[in-house]
C-alpha positions in Angstrom: 42.9 107.3 98.7 46.1 108.0 100.5 46.7 110.9 102.9 50.1 112.4 103.5 51.1 114.9 106.2 54.3 116.3 107.7 55.4 114.4 110.9 57.3 116.8 113.1 58.8 114.1 115.3 60.1 111.9 112.5 60.9 114.8 110.1 59.3 112.7 107.3 56.0 112.5 105.5 53.5 110.2 107.2 51.5 108.0 104.8 48.0 107.2 106.0 45.5 104.8 104.2 42.1 103.8 105.6 42.8 106.0 108.7 46.0 104.0 109.6 49.5 105.2 109.2 51.3 102.7 107.0 54.7 104.3 106.8 56.9 107.4 106.7 58.7 108.5 103.5 61.2 111.2 102.4 59.3 111.6 99.1 55.7 111.2 98.2 53.8 111.8 95.0 50.0 112.2 94.8 47.7 112.7 91.9 44.2 114.4 91.9 44.9 115.9 95.3 42.5 117.5 97.7 44.2 119.6 100.4 42.4 119.3 103.7 42.5 121.6 106.7 40.7 120.8 110.0 39.5 124.0 111.5 38.9 122.4 114.9 42.5 121.0 114.9 43.9 124.4 114.0 42.0 125.9 116.9 43.5 123.4 119.3 47.0 124.0 118.0 46.6 127.8 118.4 45.0 127.5 121.8 47.7 125.2 123.2 50.6 126.7 121.2 51.9 123.3 120.2 51.5 121.0 117.3 50.2 117.8 118.8 47.5 116.9 116.3 47.3 116.5 112.5 45.6 119.6 111.3 46.3 119.6 107.6 47.0 116.9 105.0 46.9 116.1 101.3 44.6 113.3 100.1 45.1 111.8 96.6 46.1 108.8 94.6 49.7 107.7 95.5 52.1 107.0 92.6 55.8 106.5 92.3 57.8 109.7 92.7 58.3 111.6 89.5 59.6 114.9 88.2 57.2 117.8 87.5 56.9 119.5 84.2 58.4 122.9 85.1 55.1 124.6 85.9 55.2 123.7 89.6 54.4 126.1 92.4 55.4 125.8 96.1 52.8 125.2 98.7 53.0 126.0 102.4 50.8 125.7 105.5 51.4 127.2 109.0 48.7 126.4 111.5 49.6 129.4 113.6 49.1 131.8 110.7 47.1 130.2 107.9 43.6 128.8 107.6 44.4 127.1 104.3 47.3 125.8 102.2 48.9 128.8 100.4 50.7 129.0 97.1 53.9 131.0 96.5 51.7 134.2 96.2 49.8 133.5 99.5 46.6 132.5 97.7 44.5 129.8 99.3 44.6 126.5 97.5 42.2 123.5 97.9 43.7 121.0 95.5 46.0 120.2 92.6 46.5 117.7 89.9 50.1 116.6 91.0 51.8 117.1 94.4 55.4 116.2 95.2 56.3 116.2 98.9 60.0 116.0 99.9 61.9 115.8 103.1 65.6 116.5 103.5 68.3 115.3 105.8 68.5 118.7 107.6 64.8 118.1 108.7 63.3 120.6 106.3 60.6 119.8 103.8 59.0 121.2 100.6 55.8 120.7 98.7 55.5 121.3 95.0 52.3 121.3 93.0 51.0 121.6 89.5 47.5 122.2 88.3 46.3 124.2 91.3 42.7 124.5 92.4 42.3 127.9 94.1 39.8 128.4 96.9 36.6 130.2 96.0 36.6 133.7 97.3 34.4 134.4 100.3 31.4 136.5 99.6 
């Protein structure tokens, strides 16, 4: 499996395999994705007020970048505000069938997903 996460210093997506970073890319496509959030890392980020640790990432099977089929939804994650990845309607998401991660020359980024797996509601 391949992990991908936003690298704030490089302004690119870091690619990690087997626990080691193997590169940085402007565009990454993953299939059968699990969205992971480390609660302990979020707590450290919130306590210190700075992003110094990786606290959220996508894990899936890496494939060549491709176009989505028109049913895509934007995903976001803010460690100061969110405890999970959120879709465009602020619903927590734990995975998706296809994820496209893109970085732009101005330093911004976007995540598009299809086939969302929404988090189970807490009871």
